[in-house]
C-alpha positions in Angstrom: -80.4 -167.7 29.1 -77.8 -170.4 26.4 -75.1 -170.7 28.0 -71.5 -169.4 25.7 -69.8 -171.6 23.3 -66.4 -173.2 24.3 -64.0 -174.7 22.6 -65.0 -178.3 23.2 -68.3 -177.0 21.6 -67.7 -176.1 17.9 -66.6 -179.5 17.2 -70.0 -181.2 17.9 -71.7 -177.9 16.4 -69.2 -178.1 12.8 -69.4 -181.3 12.7 -73.6 -181.3 13.6 -73.9 -178.5 10.0 -72.1 -180.6 7.3 -75.0 -183.1 8.7 -77.2 -180.8 7.7 -75.4 -179.7 4.6 -75.2 -182.8 3.4 -78.7 -184.3 3.5 -79.9 -181.0 2.7 -82.1 -179.6 6.2 -80.4 -176.0 5.6 -82.8 -173.8 3.0 -81.0 -172.4 -0.2 -82.2 -168.9 1.1 -79.7 -169.6 3.9 -77.0 -170.4 1.8 -75.7 -167.0 1.2 -75.2 -165.4 4.2 -73.6 -169.0 6.1 -70.7 -169.1 3.0 -69.9 -165.7 4.4 -70.1 -166.5 8.1 -67.8 -169.8 6.7 -65.6 -168.5 4.9 -64.6 -164.9 7.3 -64.4 -168.5 10.0 -61.9 -169.4 7.0 -59.5 -166.9 7.1 -59.8 -166.0 11.6 -58.3 -169.8 11.7 -55.8 -169.0 8.9 -54.8 -165.9 10.8 -54.0 -167.7 13.8 -52.6 -170.5 12.3 -50.0 -168.3 10.8 -49.3 -166.0 14.2 -49.3 -169.7 16.0 -47.3 -172.1 14.1 -45.1 -169.9 11.6 -45.1 -172.6 8.9 -49.1 -172.5 8.0 -49.6 -170.7 4.6 -49.6 -166.3 4.8 -53.3 -165.2 5.2 -55.1 -163.7 2.2 
């Protein structure tokens, strides 16, 4: 059973995702679902940054 991911894992994993996207190692058929997941992550991160600083752009 894999261990849960921690905050230390995410930068490396996202960097690897960028590399795989840039080098075409992600199938085109998987891009739509990946886009939806990353858009949800972006919304959550924007919301968190707004709550944390109140100076960040207001979430949509």
